[in-house]
Every structure is written in C-alpha cells, then in structure tokens.
C-alpha positions, 0 to 999 in steps of 0.5 A: 095223543091228538084227542081234540079236533084240528082244522084241516085248513091249517093242518093241510092246506093254508100257508103259514102267513095266512094262518098267522094273520088269523091267529089269536096272537095277531087278533089280540095284539091288534085289540091292544094296539087299538086300545093304545091308539084310542088312549093316545088320540084321547090324550092328544085331544086333551083327556087326562091320560098320562104318558106313563099309562100309554107307555105301559100299555105299549109295553104289553101289546104282544105278551098276552096273558091268555090264562087271565083272559080265559079265566075271566071270560068263564066268569063274565061270559064276554071276550072283550071284557075278559081281555080288558081285564087281562090287559089291566092286570098287566097295566094296573096304572092304565087300567082306568083308561083302557077302552074308555068310551068304547064298545066291543065293536071298537076292537072287534070290528076294527080288528076284523077290518085290519086283518081282512085288508092284510089277508086280501093283500096276501091273496092279491100277491098269490093271485098275481103270482098265479096270473103271471105263471099262467100267462107264461104257460099260455105264451109257451103253448100259444101255437100247440094245436089241441082239440076243442070241445063244446058239451065235451063233444069234439068241436073245432081245434084250438091251441093249448095256449088259447085255452089257458088264456080263458083260465087267465082271463077269469083270474084277471077279472077276479083281480079287478074285483079284488082291487075294487073290494079293497078300496071299500075297506074302511075303518069303523072308527069309534062310534059307540053303542049305536053308531052315534058316538054319544059316549065320546061326545060326552067325554069331550063335553059336547065338542063334536069336532074333537069326536070327529078328529078322534076317529081320524087320528085312530084311523091314521095310527092304524094305517087307514085313510078312510072311515065309514061315513055312517054305521050302527055299532058295527060296520056294514056286514054287506062288506063281509059279503063283498069280500067273501063274494070276491073269494068265491069268484076266485074259487069259481075260476080255480074250480073251472081250471081244475075241472078242465085239467081233470078232463084233460088228464082223463084224455091223457093230454096233460098230467099234473105234478106227480112225485116219484113215490106218490101213490095214486090209489091204495087199490090200483097201483098204476093210477095217477089221479089228478089229486091236486086238481081234485083238491082245488075243486073240493076247497073251491066248493067250500069257499063258494058255500061260505059266501052264502053265510055272509049274505044271510048275515048281511040280510038279518042284522036287526037295527043298529046291532045284533049278535047273531053274526058273531059265531058265524063270522068267527068261522066263515071269514078266516076259513074263506081266506085260509081255503082260498090261500090253499087253492091259489097255492095248489093252482100255481103248483099245478100250472108250474109243473104240469106235464103236457103231451103234444103227441096225445093231442095230435092223436085226438086231433087226427081222430076227429080232424077228418070229419072237420075237414070234409068241407075243405075237402069238398071245396078243394075237389070242386075247384079241381072240377068236381060236381059239388052235389055229387061230392057232398053226397059221397062225403055224407055216405062215407062219413056215416059209414065211418062213424058207424064202424067206429062206434059199433066195432071200435075201428079207427077213423079211416075216413081219409083213406076211404076218400082217397080210394073213392074214384069220385074224388080227385085228390092226392095224398099230399093235397089231403095232408096239406088240407088236414094240417091242424094249424089251418083249423085253429083260426086266430087262437095263436094270435089271441093267446099271444096278444092277451098273454103279453098284455097281462104280463106287461100289466103285472110286471108293472103291478108286482106286489112287494113285501112292503105292500103288507100292513104291519099290525 
C-alpha cells in the first residue's frame, strides 16, 4: 500500500543527487557537524571542552537516532531542541557542551546556507552541460534555413542554429547570474538570539576578539571564506529571494525554449525524443505529443511561482527574527532546486535527442518565400529594363489574388508561377530560382550562430565543472 502523499518532484522529476542534498540525513548530519565545529572552535579558544567530548560527538555525526528526536519533539514542540536531546543521548559525555551559547538559527540557517551552496554547484554543473550541448546544436544547424516568425506570423527566414543561439544566450545569462549569487552566499556564523553575539561574549568573559575568531574558525571548518557582516538572529532572507530569483530565471529560459519546441513540433519541423513503445495519447494512438517540453513548461511555471514566496518572506520579517518564514522555507527552497534540477535534465534530454526535419522547414519556406522575395524580383526586373511602377502594381495585384485563393480555397502558393507567366515580367525560371534561394534571405544568421556558439564552447570548455567542485558536508 501507498497510503500517504509522496512528493512528485522526488518520485518523478528530480535527480538522486539533488534529493540527497535536501534529505533528512544530509540536513541533520550537517547540524551535528556544525555542533562539532562549534565545540572544537570553543575548545581552541580556551573553553573547558575535552578531546573525548569532541571525539564522541564526531563518532555519532551520521548515525542519527531519529526515533529519539521525533519522540522528544512531540513533547517539546521544537525540532532543534529535540535533536540536541537525541545527540546527547548518543553522546552523554558531550551533552553539557552541545550547542553551547548558540540559538536554533546557528544550525538551521548555517545548514541552509551550506546546502544551498552545494545545490547551486549541482545546478551549475547541469546548466553548463545544457549550455555545451545547446552550443553544439547551434553550431551543427548554423546554416539550415528555417522560417522565422514574429507574432507567430511568417517573417524573414533565419537558420535553426541562429534560433538555438537565442536559447543559448538566455542560459549563459542565467549562468552569469548564478556565479554572482554564489558569491553572495556567506556563513551566518554564531550570532546568538538577536545577532549581537551577547551569549558568546559572556562565554569568553567579554573578549570580543575571541568571539570574532570563533566565527572565523567555524566558517573555515565548514568550507566558507566569508561571514555576513551583520545579521539578526537569521541571515538576511533577501538572499533566499536572490537564489530563487536565479532559479526562476533558469525556469524562464527553459520555458521559452520548451514553448518554441512545442510550436515547431506543431509545424512538424522537429520532434522531441519519442521512445519506441511510448504512448502519445490514451485516445489518439497516432499522436506524438511534445510531452517532455510540456513537462518543462509545467515545472518552470512552478519554480517561477515559488520565487514570489521568497519575496514575501523577505518583505515580512519583523525586527531581528520572526518564525513565519520557517514553514514556507521548508517547502519552497528544496522544491525550487528539485524542480530546476528536473527542468535541466529534461532540457538536455530534448536538445541531445531532438529530431530535425529539414524538408518540412524547406516546405514552409517555399510557402512563404515568394512573398518575401517580391522586392528582390521587382529590383531584378527593373535592372533588366522594366518599369518600376508598372511592375510594383503587377506584383500587388498578383499577391492579393494569390493570398485570396490560398485562404479561401486552400490552394497552394503559386505566386512564382503567376509571375513567370505574366508578360509584364521579363524573368526566366533559372533567374527566379536563384532569387528564391533561402540563403539569400537569412542575413548574418549563419555567421552569428557560428561565432556565438564557438565563443561559448571555448568559454565552457575552460570553465568545466568537475566533481571536485562539490562541497562535502
């Protein structure tokens, strides 16, 4: 039986690594590492804490006695106090000094910062992977002509590679924002109940230098170089909004990509991956719905909506601390990362395995290109001695008539044939075919796609993310 709710982000979308980052084991073992770092640093600065106490605390970092913590929380209604108690049950010798001088945010907030930084490194690695594959895709199709659209109405031709370079540029912009946001993640340190570090000043008999040194030692032990200059009890919730805003930005880029793929699928110009036995519809067996792209759209909508929650939390914090942030943050921080992880996995899968149909692109170009070429046809015929005003009126008449027939009767576009048969034009079929070459209408599309894709590939081959980049917590 499966009688209780299971989060679809874990069951269906997010990868195992991201799930591990936000797992209870990672969270509570990081709490314990922070308690060990606190005790070690306090001992180094002269407090009466023994090696044996620290040794036993280290021994029980990972074997978390959840039952004891859960039972205690039912009594005290406080998760941090419950886990202090549970840790003390396993480490009776260290029980008197666990969490000495600290408040709940010492473990809660510092753990959130550690896990968010690790999760951002995972997002960075996935994002870099998508960027590299997308740049390769753009380079591969840099010269493939395709009809471009404005307002989803036929416009001038472009190339598929140039269109892909627009998707690519969005993701590179997201990567630039990610690098900045990561530079803003610092340790909260140990600031006590209102951010003044009064409890630690008392522990060290008024020695402010030791309090400052305590924070630096803890930060170093936990892999951080910087600490927030000032804080209340918690780190500034503006940081959460910055992080979720970044994830929202990635979702926006992916959503735009997925919408374009869905439109191109409707035009039969591309197909996203479709497995041999995959079912497109329970009712219409012939269908090949762009399910992965639709899933990207759906998950992206969720991530974008979560950023609003972080904005409201940052806006409504009272003075030095209020607890109305807690329940919401437990939900929207992990969910935003898990959903973004799923989005990037889908994005890479689609771009890696997308089927492109050049003949359909050619067909759509041929349907519209004659209208776009009329100015070139006009100029060509004028150069051969034709009367511009007479030819302009002739093109207008033929174009209006052709469009009317297409819309009213479903006729194919025979504008070219009509012009070739019209005695007012002095143009051969060979000349017409040369004028209608799609490559003559794509401007700098191929050059732009090639130069930008190569630039990005060069950058990300130098900035490749290795497993060594991950924080171990």
